[in-house]
TORKOLVEX-668655 format. One record per atom (N, C-alpha, C): x, y, z. Coordinates in steps of 0.001 Angstrom, whole numbers, padded with zeros to 6 digits, always signed. Layout:
% TORKOLVEX-668655
XYZ/...
***
This chain:
% TORKOLVEX-668655
-019234-018192+020601/-018788-016859+020936/-020433-015754+021299/-019904-014720+022559/-021744-014462+022076/-021646-013350+021277/-022716-012878+020866/-023396-011416+019948/-023040-010423+020453/-021437-009754+019795/-021662-008550+020558/-022452-007468+020277/-022816-006175+021671/-023794-005335+021804/-022910-004185+021544/-023235-002646+021457/-022871-001804+021382/-022084-001443+022816/-021444-000964+022381/-020140-000919+024028/-020621-000118+024769/-021364+000739+024927/-022050+001412+025565/-023473+000517+026467/-023409-000319+026464/-024256-001287+026665/-023985-001915+027698/-022888-002588+027416/-021942-003086+028874/-021778-002293+030031/-022245-002565+030659/-022198-001953+032383/-020532-001457+032201/-020111-001790+032191/-018187-000965+031746/-017653-001166+030925/-018158+000097+030525/-017612+000415+029054/-016915+002218+029432/-016462+002937+028401/-015891+003815+028200/-016235+004810+026781/-017073+005549+027140/-018000+005763+025413/-016773+007522+025304/-016304+007608+024300/-015593+009080+023831/-017126+009188+022433/-017578+010158+023433/-018926+011101+022157/-018092+011826+021385/-017146+012468+021473/-016165+013577+020790/-015889+013007+019327/-014845+011467+019774/-014571+011018+019106/-015408+009539+018439/-016432+009677+018967/-017825+008112+018696/-017069+007457+018295/-016288+006993+019281/-015643+005495+019519/-016009+004788+021221/-016060+003896+021577/-016776+003491+022631/-015721+002236+022774/-015333+001442+023730/-014715+000595+024493/-015924-000131+025638/-016345-001839+025483/-017139-001992+026275/-016620-003239+026594/-016641-003851+027652/-015172-004700+028717/-016419-005734+029580/-016234-007322+029224/-017438-007699+030353/-015779-008990+030382/-016240-009352+032003/-014996-010484+032209/-015700-011364+032430/-015055-012475+032365/-016564-014147+032642/-015210-014703+033028/-015724-014488+034665/-014848-014848+035524/-016141-016004+036408/-016893-015825+035805/-018437-017446+036501/-018426-018324+035673/-018488-019082+036635/-018580-020727+035378/-020245-020533+034526/-020987-019792+034445/-021597-019691+034088/-021946-019531+032791/-020593-017504+032850/-020175-017656+031323/-019327-018173+031069/-018065-019274+031618/-017351-019633+030921/-017639-021332+030302/-019025-020923+030716/-019504-022240+029929/-019670-022519+028329/-019751-020801+027770/-019359-021349+026466/-018358-021426+025973/-017174-021490+026442/-015971-022564+026537/-015985-023728+026504/-014958-024808+025834/-015285-025644+026077/-014172-025893+027493/-013344-025243+027698/-012431-025322+029204/-012322-023615+029640/-012302-024221+031548/-012782-022816+032013/-011659-022185+032393/-011300-021402+031631/-010074-020688+032075/-009511-020299+033370/-010755-019580+033728/-011105-018747+034692/-009877-020160+036017/-010580-021174+036146/-010396-021744+037092/-008621-021985+036564/-007988-022164+035935/-007042-022044+035447/-005787-020934+035413/-006312-020090+036084/-005797-018542+036173/-005892-017305+035092/-005904-018145+033902/-006407-017093+032868/-007856-016337+033029/-007729-014993+032420/-009391-014735+032923/-010016-014317+031614/-010843-014944+030660/-010794-014140+029741/-011903-012789+029855/-011871-011823+028992/-012324-010251+028711/-012997-009991+027615/-014290-010303+028316/-014825-010017+025924/-015020-008519+025435/-014281-007899+024851/-013689-006353+024697/-014580-006135+023404/-014876-005268+023396/-016403-004820+022557/-015458-003296+022064/-015707-003151+020356/-014946-001719+020202/-015773-001207+019619/-017172-000048+019665/-017952+000362+018692/-017178+001681+017778/-017554+001751+016427/-016971+003128+016254/-018323+003711+015183/-019025+004765+016177/-019910+005223+015928/-019944+006323+014622/-018854+006660+014478/-018425+007583+013647/-018750+007108+011694/-018365+008473+010964/-018296+007945+009444/-016859+007625+008991/-015741+007311+009405/-014662+006891+008955/-014389+005624+009860/-013409+004802+009035/-013305+003379+010039/-012144+003854+011093/-011876+003305+012005/-011195+003191+012992/-009868+001929+013160/-008271+002326+013129/-007335+001240+013146/-007464+000646+013980/-007404-000208+014414/-006878-000945+015755/-005681-002063+016043/-004698-001613+014592/-003589-002810+014427/-002370-002728+015655/-002294-001176+015996/-001359-000650+017049/-001751-000353+018467/-003308-000918+018615/-003819-001095+020072/-002905-001878+021278/-003042-001464+021938/-002154-001617+023341/-003272-002256+024696/-003522-003358+024931/-004271-003444+026144/-003574-003671+026900/-003849-002970+028469/-003454-003245+029539/-004538-003714+031118/-003858-004565+031740/-004929-004737+032972/-004180-004494+033986/-004968-003183+035167/-003687-003105+036249/-005348-003309+037016/-004709-003613+037790/-004975-004525+039272/-005328-003223+040549/-006226-003672+040796/-006075-002654+042795/-005202-002201+043248/-003641-003265+043128/-002217-003312+043501/-001682-002678+042343/-002442-001851+041656/-000591-001514+040209/+000254-002307+039669/-000730-003788+039447/-000161-005090+038947/-000557-004534+037313/+000493-004584+036657/+000255-004342+034828/+000102-005919+034606/-000997-006027+033467/-000688-007062+032372/-001255-006847+031337/-000402-008135+030436/-001152-007329+029196/-001437-008979+028743/-002587-009066+027624/-003034-010158+027348/-001766-011266+027199/-002461-012372+026967/-001876-013533+027241/-001490-014007+025710/-000500-014512+024952/-000376-015164+023333/-001469-015872+023248/-001305-016555+022173/-001636-017781+021944/-001140-018819+022451/+000174-018661+022540/+001179-019604+022777/+000837-020073+024247/+000643-018741+024877/+000562-019022+026462/-000170-019831+027005/-001207-019188+026551/-002558-020397+026648/-002750-021762+026875/-001976-021994+025617/-002054-023595+025280/-001126-024227+026327/+000217-023111+026922/+000782-023880+027943/-000270-023653+029090/-000595-022864+029326/-001906-022808+030802/-002009-023770+030697/-003067-024175+029205/-003900-025192+029295/-003320-026802+029473/-002491-027164+028839/-001375-028638+028400/-000818-028670+030329/-000854-027283+030662/+000605-027699+032118/-000043-026680+033450/-001886-026901+033555/-002286-026144+034323/-001828-025528+035814/-002268-024949+035964/-001450-024225+037003/-003247-023536+037974/-003903-024192+038599/-004899-023749+038817/-005059-022466+039734/-006027-022454+040345/-006384-020491+041611/-006654-021478+042750/-005784-021842+043117/-006081-022899+044672/-004832-022160+045590/-005227-022225+046879/-003823-021912+047820/-002632-022899+047699/-001630-021832+047592/-000036-022711+048119/+000116-022911+049165/+000865-024363+048596/+001195-025350+050345/+002575-025409+050059/+003467-025738+051398/+005067-025032+051613/+005333-026265+050651/+005116-028083+050835/+005287-028493+050279/+004086-028974+048782/+004450-029460+047417/+003980-029842+046155/+003028-031199+046708/+002182-030831+046374/+001376-032500+046191/+001058-032524+044561/+001214-034021+044548/+001602-034321+043108/-000295-033999+042187/-000224-033250+041396/-002109-032369+040821/-001463-033322+039357/-002310-033600+038327/-002568-033577+036988/-001693-033081+036262/-001267-033582+035390/-000300-033089+034068/-001290-033083+032616/-002448-031966+032399/-002209-031925+030989/-001685-032553+029950/-001897-032921+029125/-001254-034336+027704/-001408-032956+026616/-001824-032013+026482/-001576-031489+024974/-002771-030435+025016/-003179-029665+023998/-004538-029483+024152/-005124-030281+022543/-005997-030377+023161/-007077-030329+021695/-007625-030029+020827/-008177-030815+019146/-008348-029476+018255/-009448-028725+018679/-010169-028833+018893/-011980-028400+019798/-011449-027066+020562/-010691-027447+021089/-009742-026284+022436/-008803-025556+021438/-008206-025627+020763/-007438-025208+019972/-008334-023650+018869/-009470-024779+018340/-010526-024447+017434/-010889-022797+018413/-011475-022902+019829/-011493-022555+020317/-011758-021265+020650/-009724-021521+021275/-008824-019950+021795/-008958-019515+020376/-008987-019765+018913/-009066-018929+018008/-009678-018387+017144/-010648-018973+017911/-012010-018239+017845/-012572-017126+018453/-012221-017018+019335/-012561-016103+020510/-011831-014886+020691/-010624-015270+020100/-009437-014428+021009/-010024-013055+019946/-009556-011711+020337/-009667-010416+019887/-008966-010587+018436/-009337-010260+017211/-007748-010390+016009/-008246-009069+015522/-009337-008366+016041/-009563-007226+014201/-008658-006349+014188/-008508-005682+013315/-007320-004826+013211/-007905-003494+012645/-009265-003383+012716/-009800-002299+012377/-011569-002133+012586/-012051-000915+013000/-013241-001033+012853/-014293-000654+012123/-015180-000790+011300/-015685-000184+010458/-016247+000863+010493/-017268+002040+009764/-017590+003299+009965/-018906+002376+011126/-019659+003026+012079/-020880+002699+012284/-020890+000980+012672/-020174+000294+013197/-019181-001012+013307/-019110-001326+014518/-018817-002380+014834/-018603-002564+016361/-017920-004200+016059/-016934-004115+016915/-015961-005585+016962/-015369-005907+018059/-014617-007393+018186/-015512-007449+019554/-014547-009247+019336/-014091-009602+020854/-013560-010761+021181/-012645-010869+022271/-011879-011999+022628/-011746-011790+024586/-010182-012092+024312/-009765-011445+024949/-008162-011434+025300/-007992-011744+026257/-007018-012828+027138/-007259-013646+028100/-005751-012642+028741/-006100-013118+030384/-004674-012765+031228/-004623-013200+032082/-003597-013680+032331/-002506-014560+033289/-003082-013690+034580/-004289-014154+035452/-004222-013686+036696/-003845-014295+038308/-003331-015523+037970/-003043-016827+038552/-002136-016466+039834/-000990-015292+040002/-001058-014774+041292/-001816-013558+041955/-002843-013394+041212/-003355-011967+041712/-004399-012273+042519/-005035-012385+043490/-006320-013047+044581/-007223-011519+044146/-008633-012075+044043/-009797-011386+043372/-008983-009883+042184/-008366-010621+041108/-007695-009198+040078/-009373-008777+039853/-010301-009038+040183/-011003-007311+039184/-011656-006786+040239/-011690-006476+041389/-011972-006195+042367/-010606-004486+042215/-011612-003572+041864/-010521-001948+041933/-009989-002143+040114/-010028-003311+039388/-009434-003199+038819/-009371-002295+037221/-008535-001692+036382/-008723-001203+035234/-008649-001752+033912/-009251-001657+033125/-009097-002130+031355/-008650-001061+030540/-006860-000354+030326/-006701+000504+029365/-006243-000155+028023/-006880+001214+027133/-007076+000480+025516/-006003+001959+024930/-005079+002010+024264/-004438+002723+024000/-003892+002406+022506/-003064+003468+021636/-003095+003009+020061/-004098+002897+019317/-004954+002976+019375/-006397+003112+018469/-006102+004506+017471/-006632+004474+016431/-006128+005453+016206/-007683+005952+014559/-007679+007394+014288/-008524+007352+013210/-008537+007123+012116/-008750+007759+011434/-008382+007332+009607/-007469+008464+009356/-007446+009049+009942/-005853+010142+009772/-004628+009225+010050/-004985+008603+011177/-003685+008365+011564/-003347+008856+013149/-004337+009960+013267/-004309+010348+014838/-004791+009099+015917/-004028+009209+016912/-004349+008291+018065/-005478+009584+018862/-006548+008515+019565/-007645+008920+020091/-006652+008783+021928/-007881+009599+022168/-007553+009428+023520/-007696+007983+024519/-006924+008171+024804/-007226+006261+025443/-007846+006245+026155/-008113+004896+026405/-009442+004325+026924/-009707+003714+028229/-010699+003956+029537/-010543+003537+030414/-011655+002967+030994/-011516+001382+031480/-012677+001040+031553/-012702+000498+033196/-013511+000791+033978/-013509+000328+035432/-013742-000749+035456/-013189-002173+036217/-013717-003651+036038/-014528-003689+037184/-013938-003363+038517/-014356-003969+039653/-014556-002785+040569/-015333-003161+041661/-015678-002284+042597/-014631-001501+042832/-014653-000629+043080/-013239+000613+043590/-013827+000135+045252/
***
């Protein structure tokens, strides 16, 4: 796992100074970045996005009801893949290659090894709260196998983030790709 920096240090971020909370995002869509994993997820049609939430306030921020959505330039809305969906994709990969009219035989996976299982479990965003003056981070995986150039013009939306009193904060919108 990469060491999380404050959310505003990422190129793609949304900072709410009045609420003292920020969200940063770093897509892992290149081979260089994906080398931290035992599997190159993007090559299998899964886009890992490192999401960082920083709380600069004096009260905790609740993430238990957080909803995340990746919206592509063509307005396709994607929610993060579940752990089971990720396992299935690795077991039966659908590579990001051109589709042909006739199916060509491809190698099929035979399951997910323990190292990869641990890799996925340790990488996924699992925080339920962000402590005062703290940062939480993890990866969310989006199925972009049917979306060419998924990051171009894409936005990441986060809703359901609540302050210590239970009030929902304004939604976060992080621009990921070039417009």
